[in-house]
C-alpha positions as CSV (number, residue, x, y, z in Angstrom):
1,M,-1.2,42.4,39.1
2,A,-1.6,38.9,40.3
3,D,1.5,36.7,40.7
4,A,1.2,33.3,39.1
5,S,3.9,30.6,39.4
6,P,3.7,27.9,36.7
7,L,4.3,24.3,37.7
8,K,4.6,21.7,34.9
9,G,4.5,18.0,35.1
10,D,3.5,14.8,33.3
11,F,0.9,12.7,35.0
12,P,-0.4,9.2,33.9
13,L,-4.1,9.3,33.1
14,E,-4.9,7.0,35.9
15,S,-4.0,9.8,38.4
16,V,-5.9,12.4,36.4
17,G,-9.1,10.8,35.1
18,S,-10.3,8.5,32.4
19,S,-8.2,7.9,29.3
20,P,-9.4,9.0,25.9
21,T,-7.1,6.3,24.4
22,P,-5.5,3.4,26.3
23,G,-1.9,3.9,27.0
24,T,-1.8,7.7,26.6
25,S,-0.9,10.2,29.2
26,L,-1.7,13.9,29.7
27,A,0.6,16.8,30.4
28,A,-0.8,19.2,33.0
29,D,0.1,22.9,33.3
30,L,-0.7,23.9,36.9
31,T,-0.8,27.6,37.7
32,L,-0.9,28.9,41.2
33,D,-3.8,31.4,41.4
34,T,-3.0,34.3,43.7
35,S,-5.6,36.6,42.3
36,W,-7.9,35.9,45.2
37,A,-5.6,37.6,47.7
38,P,-5.9,41.4,48.1
39,A,-2.7,43.4,47.8
40,G,-0.7,43.6,51.0
41,T,-1.8,40.4,52.5
42,R,0.5,37.7,53.7
43,A,1.8,35.0,51.4
44,P,-0.3,31.8,51.7
45,R,1.1,28.9,53.6
46,A,1.7,25.5,52.0
47,G,-1.6,23.9,51.1
48,E,-3.5,27.2,50.9
49,W,-2.8,27.9,47.3
50,P,-5.8,27.5,45.0
51,V,-4.7,25.8,41.8
52,R,-6.1,26.1,38.3
53,T,-5.5,23.1,36.1
54,R,-5.4,22.9,32.3
55,L,-4.9,19.5,30.8
56,R,-3.7,18.7,27.3
57,K,-2.8,15.5,25.5
58,W,0.9,14.6,25.6
59,R,2.7,14.0,22.3
60,D,5.9,12.0,22.1
61,P,8.8,13.9,20.7
62,P,10.1,12.8,17.3
63,L,12.8,10.1,17.6
64,A,15.1,11.3,14.9
65,S,17.0,14.5,14.8
66,P,15.2,17.4,13.0
67,L,18.3,17.5,10.7
68,V,17.2,14.2,9.3
69,R,14.0,15.6,8.0
70,T,15.2,16.9,4.7
71,R,14.0,16.7,1.1
72,S,17.0,14.8,-0.1
73,G,15.1,11.5,-0.3
74,G,15.9,10.5,3.3
75,D,12.3,10.0,4.3
76,E,12.3,6.3,3.6
77,F,15.6,5.8,5.4
78,T,14.5,8.0,8.3
79,R,11.3,6.1,8.7
80,A,13.2,2.8,8.7
81,V,15.6,4.1,11.4
82,D,12.7,5.5,13.5
83,L,10.9,2.1,13.4
84,L,14.1,0.3,14.5
85,V,14.8,2.8,17.3
86,R,11.2,2.4,18.5
87,Q,11.6,-1.4,18.4
88,V,14.9,-1.5,20.4
89,G,14.9,1.8,22.3
90,H,13.1,0.3,25.4
91,W,15.1,-2.9,25.6
92,T,16.9,-3.8,28.8
93,T,20.4,-5.2,28.9
94,P,19.3,-8.9,29.0
95,R,17.3,-8.5,25.9
96,W,20.3,-7.2,24.0
97,R,22.2,-10.4,24.5
98,G,23.0,-12.0,21.1
99,R,21.4,-9.1,19.2
100,A,23.7,-6.1,20.0
101,D,26.5,-7.2,17.6
102,G,24.1,-7.0,14.6
103,V,22.9,-3.6,15.5
104,H,26.4,-2.3,16.1
105,A,27.5,-3.7,12.7
106,L,24.6,-1.7,11.2
107,V,25.7,1.4,13.0
108,Q,29.2,0.9,11.6
109,R,27.9,0.4,8.0
110,I,25.8,3.5,8.1
111,A,28.8,5.5,9.5
112,D,30.9,4.2,6.7
113,L,28.3,5.3,4.1
114,A,28.2,8.8,5.7
115,A,32.0,9.0,5.6
116,D,32.0,8.0,1.9
117,A,29.3,10.5,1.1
118,E,31.3,13.3,2.8
119,D,34.6,12.2,1.2
120,Q,36.1,11.6,4.7
121,P,38.1,8.7,5.9
122,R,36.1,5.9,7.5
123,R,36.3,5.7,11.3
124,T,35.5,2.9,13.7
125,V,32.3,3.5,15.8
126,P,33.2,2.7,19.4
127,R,31.6,-0.4,20.9
128,L,30.3,1.0,24.2
129,D,30.1,-1.2,27.3
130,N,26.4,-0.5,27.6
131,D,24.3,-1.8,24.8
132,L,21.5,0.5,25.7
133,A,23.4,3.3,23.9
134,L,23.0,1.5,20.5
135,A,19.7,3.2,19.7
136,D,21.3,6.6,20.3
137,Q,24.4,5.7,18.2
138,L,22.0,4.7,15.4
139,R,20.2,8.0,15.5
140,V,23.4,10.0,15.3
141,V,25.0,8.1,12.4
142,A,21.6,8.1,10.6
143,A,21.5,11.9,10.9
144,D,25.1,12.2,9.7
145,L,24.3,10.1,6.6
146,V,21.2,12.2,5.6
147,V,23.0,15.5,6.3
148,A,25.8,14.3,4.0
149,R,23.3,14.2,1.1
150,P,24.3,10.9,-0.5
151,T,22.7,9.7,-3.7
152,P,19.2,8.3,-3.5
153,D,20.6,4.8,-4.3
154,V,22.8,4.9,-1.2
155,L,19.9,6.0,1.0
156,A,17.7,3.3,-0.5
157,A,20.4,0.7,0.2
158,A,20.8,1.9,3.7
159,A,17.0,1.8,4.3
160,A,17.0,-1.8,3.1
161,D,19.8,-2.6,5.4
162,V,18.0,-1.1,8.4
163,R,14.8,-3.0,7.5
164,E,16.8,-6.3,7.2
165,V,18.3,-5.8,10.6
166,R,15.0,-4.9,12.1
167,A,13.4,-8.1,10.6
168,S,16.2,-10.2,12.1
169,L,15.5,-8.8,15.6
170,S,11.8,-9.8,15.5
């Protein structure tokens, strides 16, 4: 039986070939092909391995937690959160100046809604030193809110709040 060692990696299309759509990348599964060597021969040295390549189009993972994808009416809210996270998720520290307080206030309001929906006491969401964590904090409290299964009115109000903050950041 031939021994195959899988190697996996993501390569920008520029290093692989022409791009079917601008800005996309490919994921390559590289398998070392040892079927050419008869049994009992020495192991090949570095650079002697023939490589079979299979390319497939890379898909970005979903931004929100799978728990957020429920049938409780959270789709509008989840979409609003996903759009905001995509808007700010790649920001650097200088870009957050003057904007981070508004996003943190949104995170706190959503955490308060989740606590109310679960009949739990409200807790303060910590303000971290690094503003780059705000997108992750937003994802977590959004997932908590949808899992708590609040009324559709609460989710609609939260979605409107997220959209308002997103518009203010543009």
